[in-house]
N, C-alpha and C positions, 0 to 999 in steps of 0.2 A: 452481768460482767463488770469487773471491777478495774478500773483504769489506774495505771500507776502515776504516781505525780509528776514524773518526768514526760510522760505523754501528756498529761493535762497542760504543764507549762508549754511546752514546745509547740502544741497545737494552739493554744490560745494566743502565743506571740504571732504565730505564723498567720492565723486569721487574722489578729489587730493590725498586723503591717500591710498584708496583703490585700485585704478589703477594699483599701483605698488607694492604694499606689497602684500604678499602671501596669501590672504584672500578672494578674489573674490568681485570685485567691482559691477558686475552684481546682485549678492545676496543680497548685501546691499543694493542697489538702488531699488530693489525690496521690500526688507523689511521695508525701511524707512517709505514708505506709509503706511504699513499695520500697522506699531505701532504709526504712528501719525494721520492716517486718512486724510492726504492730498490729494487734487485732483492730478491726473497725470501732472507731469511737461510741458508736451509737446513735439513735434519733436525739435523746435526750441531752447529749453533750453538743450535738449540730445545732439544737435550739438554743442553748446556753451561749453558743458563739453570736448567733443571730441576734439574740438579746443584747449582748454585751457591746457589739458594732454599733447596733441602732440607739442604743443609750448614748455611746460617744457622739455620734454625728448629731442628734438631737439636742444634747447639751451644748456642743460647740456652737451651733449655729440657732440658738434659742433666743436670741434678739432677733435675728431676720426671721424664723418661723412665727414669733409673736406678731410682727409686723405684717406678714404676709397673711395670716389668719385674720387679722383685723381688717385688713384692706380686703380680704376676699369675701367676708361677710357683708361688709358695707357694699361692695360692688353688686353682690346678689341682690341686695335691698333696694339699690338707687338704679341698677341695670347699666350702669357705665363703669368705665375702667377707671380704678382709683388706688394711687399709688402703686404697691407692690401686688395687685392683683394679677397684674399681666402674668408675673413671676410664678404666682401660686397655680395660675391656670397651667402655664406651662409645664409645671412638676406635673400637675394631674394627668394632662395629655400625654406628655411625655412617657408616663408608666403604661398607657394603655397598649401597645404595642407588645411589650415584654409580658405583660399580664396575659394577654390573649396567646401569645407564642407558649409560656409557660403552661398554661391551661391544657391547650389542645396537643403541643408537641412536647412537652417536659419529660413525660415517661418514656418516651422514644430517644430523646436525646440523651437522657442519663442511662440507658440501656447500651446506646451503641457510640457513644463519645469519649469514652474513658480510656482508650488505648493510647498507651505513652507515645508511640510516634504519631498520632494525631494531636495530641497534647505539644509534642515538640516542633510540628507544623505550625499548629495556629500559633504558638509563641512566637516564632520567627516570623511569620508573614504579617501578623499584627503589630509585631514590633516595626517593622518595615514601613507600616502605614502610619504608626506614630511619629516615626522620624520624618515621614514625607509631609505630615500635617504641621510639625513643628518649625519647619524651615521658616514658614511664614506666617506668624500669628497674626490675628486681627488685632483691632484697638477696643471693640464693644465690651462692655460688662455682660454680666447675666441678666441684668435687669433690662436690657434693650435686645434681647431675643425676640425674634420674629416666629410667627406660627408655621412656617414653612421650615424655619431653622429647628424649632422643636421637633416637627414631625420627621424630620431627618435624622435628629439625635435620637429620637423614640425609637424610630424602626432600627437605628444602628445597635441600640441598647439590647434588642430582643436577641443579636448575634452574641451575645454575652454568656448567653445559656450554653454555649459550645465552651467546653474547658480550654483555657489556653488564650483566648479572645480577650479577657479582661471589662468587667463593664465600665471601670472607671477609664480604661485606656481608649477603650472605642468610643464612649461618649465624649471625652476630652478630645480626641483626634478629630471628630466630626465638628465638634463644638470649634475647634481652630478653623477647619475647613470652612464654616459658614460665616467666618469674619469676628468670632468672639477672641478675646485677649488670652492670654494663658492663665491667668487667676479667674478671668469671668469663664472659661469654659471649665475650670476645676472646681469652682464654687457650684456652678451648675450641676456638675457631675454627681458632687455630693448631695447637694438638695434632691437630686433623683433618686439617691441610694436610699432615702428613707422609706418611701412608700414601696420600693422594691424590697428591702429589707423585712419590712414589715409583713409584706405579703409572704416572703419565703418563710419567715418566722412562724407566720398563722398556719402555712402549709405544713410545716415540720409539727406544730402543735398537734392538727388535725391527725396526721400520722401517728404522733404519739399515743394520743388518745384512744386510737384503734389498735395499739400495739401493747402485748402483755409484757413488754420491757421494763423492768423496775427502775425507778429513779434515783440515783445515788445524789442525794442532794449537797453533800459537800463538795465533790469536785464539781458539780453542775454550777454553782454559786462561785466557787472560785475562779472555773475558767472563764465565767461570764465578766466577772470583776478584772480579770487580766486582760481579756479582750478587749474589754471599754477602755482601761487605762492605755494599752498599747495604741488602740485606734484614735484615741483623743490626741496623744502626741504625735502619731503618724499624720494626722490632719493638721495639726499646727505647724510642724515643721517641713512637710511638704509645700503647703502655701506660703511658708516664711521663704524656702529656698528655690521655688519654682522661677520667680522673675531672675534670680541669677545664674542658675545653672540650666535652666530649661528643662526639656525631657529626655535629653540626649542619654544620660546616665541610666535612665529606666529603659531605653532602646538597647544599650551596651548589654545590660543585664539580660534580657530576654533574648539577645541574640547568643550570648554565652550559655545561658540555660538550654535553650534548644539543641545547640550543638552538644552539650553533655547528654541531653536525653539520647540524642541520636547516636553518639559513641556508645552508649550502654546498652541501648535496646537493637541496634542493627546486627 
């Protein structure tokens, strides 16, 4: 199947923006074809989107990731907590619940949770959760996250398999509820996105390897590059504006989007 360039551009920008904003990328990628009547973009393009957003977050946090990796390896050798080794362990442990949920429930969730009215409901409900969590942010950074904190955030992250929840939205919300600052909760959410996106991309790669679908390299690479650029800018400006505006703009957007979905499909 040949993708039109308008479809490539729109889907790449939508993926790059919604992957890290608390508004649910999965919901938007389901809704875009419903509104436009475009054909499914295929496994190869889905993989390109994951590679693009993964590249963006790794490049943006490259210095933090280098420090986390160094301290993690030292902590293994010396069997004690060193520098950012706690944060590295937190990211790994916080990925386990969503990894297990995706492994055992992923196919079932994919088949039964794509209805527009369900997406409208989750968009509104978790928008309200985000609003409640943002009312009283804490003061701790991501470096001070505790083990019970990361357990709660990791379990909440598994809920993001349901379209409309938003992985970044639910992890930021729970991060705020356990006492992290807005920036600390957001940065932790973005770090947690790295292993999750890598796992999702790996799963898509396995699916693509078992599929006879041909790979169209030009839209594949163009989509990945545009998604990476959009996601990088999105992370940068989201963190820059977060302390100024909080999460209320995204709450309002979610409520309006949910209302639009209900008005169309009811």
